[in-house]
C-alpha positions in Angstrom: 16.3 31.1 -19.6 15.4 27.1 -19.3 12.9 25.0 -22.3 10.3 23.2 -20.4 7.8 20.8 -22.2 4.6 19.7 -20.0 2.8 16.2 -21.0 0.3 14.3 -19.8 -0.5 10.8 -19.6 -4.1 10.2 -19.1 -5.0 13.5 -17.1 -1.4 12.4 -14.8 0.7 15.8 -15.5 4.5 16.3 -15.6 6.8 19.5 -16.3 10.0 18.3 -18.8 13.3 19.3 -19.3 16.4 18.6 -21.2 19.5 19.2 -19.5 21.9 16.0 -20.9 23.7 19.6 -22.5 23.4 22.2 -19.7 24.2 22.7 -16.2 21.2 23.2 -14.5 20.7 24.8 -11.5 18.4 24.2 -8.1 14.8 24.1 -9.0 12.9 24.6 -7.2 10.3 21.7 -7.9 7.1 22.4 -5.6 6.8 25.4 -6.7 7.2 25.1 -10.3 4.1 22.2 -9.8 1.9 24.1 -7.7 -1.0 24.5 -9.7 -2.2 28.3 -8.6 1.3 29.9 -8.1 3.7 27.5 -10.8 3.4 26.0 -13.8 1.2 22.8 -12.2 1.9 19.6 -12.5 1.9 15.7 -10.7 5.8 15.6 -11.0 9.2 17.3 -13.0 11.2 14.7 -14.9 14.6 15.7 -16.1 16.0 13.5 -19.0 20.5 13.1 -18.5 23.0 11.2 -20.2 23.7 7.3 -19.3 25.9 5.2 -20.5 25.0 2.7 -22.5 21.4 3.9 -22.4 19.4 6.7 -24.4 19.0 8.3 -21.7 18.0 8.3 -18.1 14.9 10.0 -16.3 15.3 11.7 -13.1 11.6 12.0 -12.1 10.4 14.3 -8.8 6.9 14.1 -7.3 5.5 17.8 -7.2 6.0 17.5 -3.4 9.9 18.0 -4.3 11.2 15.1 -3.5 12.9 12.7 -5.2 10.8 9.4 -6.0 10.7 5.9 -7.5 9.0 4.9 -10.9 6.3 7.1 -12.4 5.1 4.5 -15.3 2.8 7.6 -16.6 5.9 9.7 -16.6 8.4 6.6 -17.8 6.0 6.9 -21.3 5.6 10.7 -21.5 9.4 11.4 -21.4 10.0 8.3 -23.5 7.6 10.1 -26.3 9.6 13.3 -25.7 12.9 11.7 -26.0 11.9 9.7 -29.1 10.6 13.7 -30.8 14.3 15.0 -29.6 15.6 12.1 -31.8 17.1 10.6 -29.0 16.9 7.4 -30.6 17.3 8.3 -33.9 15.1 6.5 -36.5 14.5 3.8 -34.1 11.0 3.2 -32.3 12.3 2.0 -29.6 14.1 3.5 -26.5 16.1 1.8 -24.0 16.7 4.2 -20.5 17.4 4.4 -16.9 15.2 5.0 -14.4 14.9 5.2 -10.7 14.1 1.1 -10.3 16.3 0.2 -13.0 16.7 -0.8 -17.4 12.9 0.0 -18.4 12.1 -0.3 -22.7 9.6 1.8 -24.1 8.2 1.7 -27.8 6.6 4.2 -29.7 3.3 3.0 -31.5 2.0 4.1 -34.5 -0.9 6.7 -33.5 2.1 8.1 -30.9 0.8 5.7 -27.2 3.8 4.7 -25.9 4.0 0.8 -25.1 6.0 0.5 -21.7 7.9 -2.4 -20.0 7.8 -2.5 -16.5 9.5 -4.4 -13.9 8.6 -7.9 -13.4 6.5 -9.1 -9.9 7.5 -11.9 -8.0 5.1 -11.2 -4.6 1.7 -9.7 -4.4 1.3 -9.9 -0.6 -2.3 -10.6 1.0 -3.6 -8.5 3.9 -7.0 -9.9 3.7 -9.6 -10.9 0.7 -9.8 -7.5 -0.7 -6.5 -6.4 -0.1 -2.6 -6.5 -1.2 0.4 -4.2 -1.0 3.3 -4.7 -4.6 5.4 -3.1 -5.7 5.4 -2.5 -10.0 7.9 0.3 -9.4 6.3 1.8 -6.9 4.4 0.7 -3.7 1.2 0.2 -4.1 -1.8 -1.0 -1.7 -4.5 -1.8 -3.2 -8.2 -3.4 -2.2 -10.9 -4.4 -4.4 -14.8 -2.8 -4.0 -17.6 -3.3 -5.1 -18.1 0.3 -5.7 -15.7 3.2 -5.8 -16.4 5.0 -2.8 -17.8 8.6 -2.9 -15.2 9.1 -0.3 -12.4 7.5 -1.8 -9.7 10.4 -0.7 -10.4 10.2 2.8 -10.1 6.3 3.0 -7.4 6.6 0.5 -5.7 9.2 2.6 -6.3 7.3 6.1 -4.8 3.9 4.9 -1.2 5.9 3.5 -0.6 7.4 7.1 -1.2 4.8 8.4 2.2 3.7 11.2 3.6 0.9 8.3 3.5 3.6 5.5 3.4 7.2 6.9 7.3 6.9 7.1 8.2 6.1 3.2 4.7 6.5 2.1 2.5 4.3 0.2 0.0 4.7 -3.4 -3.2 4.0 -2.7 -5.3 2.3 -5.2 -9.3 1.0 -5.3 -10.9 -0.4 -8.3 -14.0 -2.2 -8.9 -14.8 -4.5 -11.4 -16.7 -3.7 -14.7 -15.9 -6.9 -16.7 -13.2 -10.0 -16.7 -11.1 -7.4 -19.1 -11.5 -4.1 -17.8 -11.7 -2.2 -14.2 -12.4 1.2 -13.0 -9.6 1.9 -10.8 -8.7 5.9 -8.6 -5.2 6.8 -7.1 -4.0 8.1 -4.2 0.0 9.1 -4.6 2.2 10.0 -1.8 4.5 13.0 -2.6 1.3 14.3 -4.3 -1.0 13.4 -1.2 -3.7 13.9 -2.7 -5.6 12.0 -5.4 -4.5 11.7 -9.6 -6.7 11.5 -12.5 -4.4 9.0 -13.7 -1.6 6.6 -12.0 1.1 4.0 -14.2 2.5 2.2 -12.0 -1.2 1.7 -9.9 -2.9 0.8 -13.0 -0.2 -1.7 -13.1 -1.0 -3.0 -9.8 -4.3 -3.0 -9.8 -4.5 -5.5 -12.9 -1.8 -7.4 -11.5 -4.1 -7.7 -8.2 -6.5 -8.5 -10.5 -4.7 -11.6 -12.6 -3.6 -13.1 -8.6 -7.8 -13.3 -7.6 -8.7 -14.8 -11.0 -6.0 -17.4 -11.4 -8.0 -19.0 -14.0 -9.2 -15.9 -16.1 -6.4 -14.9 -19.0 -6.9 -11.9 -21.4 -5.0 -10.2 -24.4 -4.8 -7.2 -21.2 -6.8 -5.9 -18.2 -8.3 -2.1 -20.0 -7.8 -0.1 -16.4 -10.3 2.6 -16.2 -8.8 6.0 -14.8 -10.6 9.6 -14.4 -8.2 10.5 -17.2 -8.2 8.0 -19.9 -7.8 4.2 -20.4 -5.0 2.2 -19.9 -3.7 -1.0 -21.1 -2.0 -3.6 -18.9 -0.4 -6.4 -20.3 1.4 -10.0 -18.5 2.6 -13.4 -18.9 1.9 -15.3 -15.3 5.6 -16.6 -13.9 6.2 -18.6 -11.0 5.9 -16.4 -8.4 3.8 -14.0 -10.4 4.5 -11.8 -13.3 6.5 -11.3 -15.8 6.5 -9.1 -19.4 4.6 -6.4 -18.3 3.8 -3.8 -20.1 1.6 -0.3 -19.6 0.3 1.3 -22.3 -1.5 4.1 -23.2 -1.5 7.7 -25.3 1.5 10.5 -24.0 0.1 14.2 -25.0 2.0 16.7 -25.2 0.7 20.0 -24.3 2.8 23.1 -24.3 6.3 24.5 -24.4 7.6 27.4 -22.2 10.6 28.4 -20.5 11.3 29.0 -17.3 13.3 32.5 -16.2 
């Protein structure tokens, strides 16, 4: 019997397992994440030991393949690790993720502020489109209004020949104000729209900032289908540094896998 918990970060949901002191069998991740025949989730994460860190985050997409960084997942697993007492009395956790070292801060209200990687390159494709890597690769498009056929448009971009092999996440966003954006994300590995995406929200905020170099704000608020996320950053010579993703990390339920 393997204990698990389920968390979500603004509707981006995950199965979490503490694998530090047990020998895990091979897990059929795709079946566990299946929304009709399994628990149902956008991904599965395992806490493992790693020297020099509070823990290591091992991440699988819902298709069962290991993947790159997941921002909402990072916030959720950090919150659970904190409830497990991994950090003792500290509300700051340093962990290793697929894209390297991260630091997460547990706020007084239980939300989590997660340090993201610096972003030095925003490769412009045209006036509205660009690609950038915020721990996972993202294609970002600014639109006047989010299209009703977003999933069809996003799937078409994701399956372009230059992206078909390694995959890319596709984001579209509309501007609500100089500090608030409305965004939708199609995720590789899930191969569908997710209700939220942390690295996607970060990519959207930084793309917007790159298009509005004269505008500064304490945070950019990203409105997703599952709720609001905040992205903080500082501009650097080549891009952005001190990037943080903040939002709720919500426990849903726990159970056992037999």
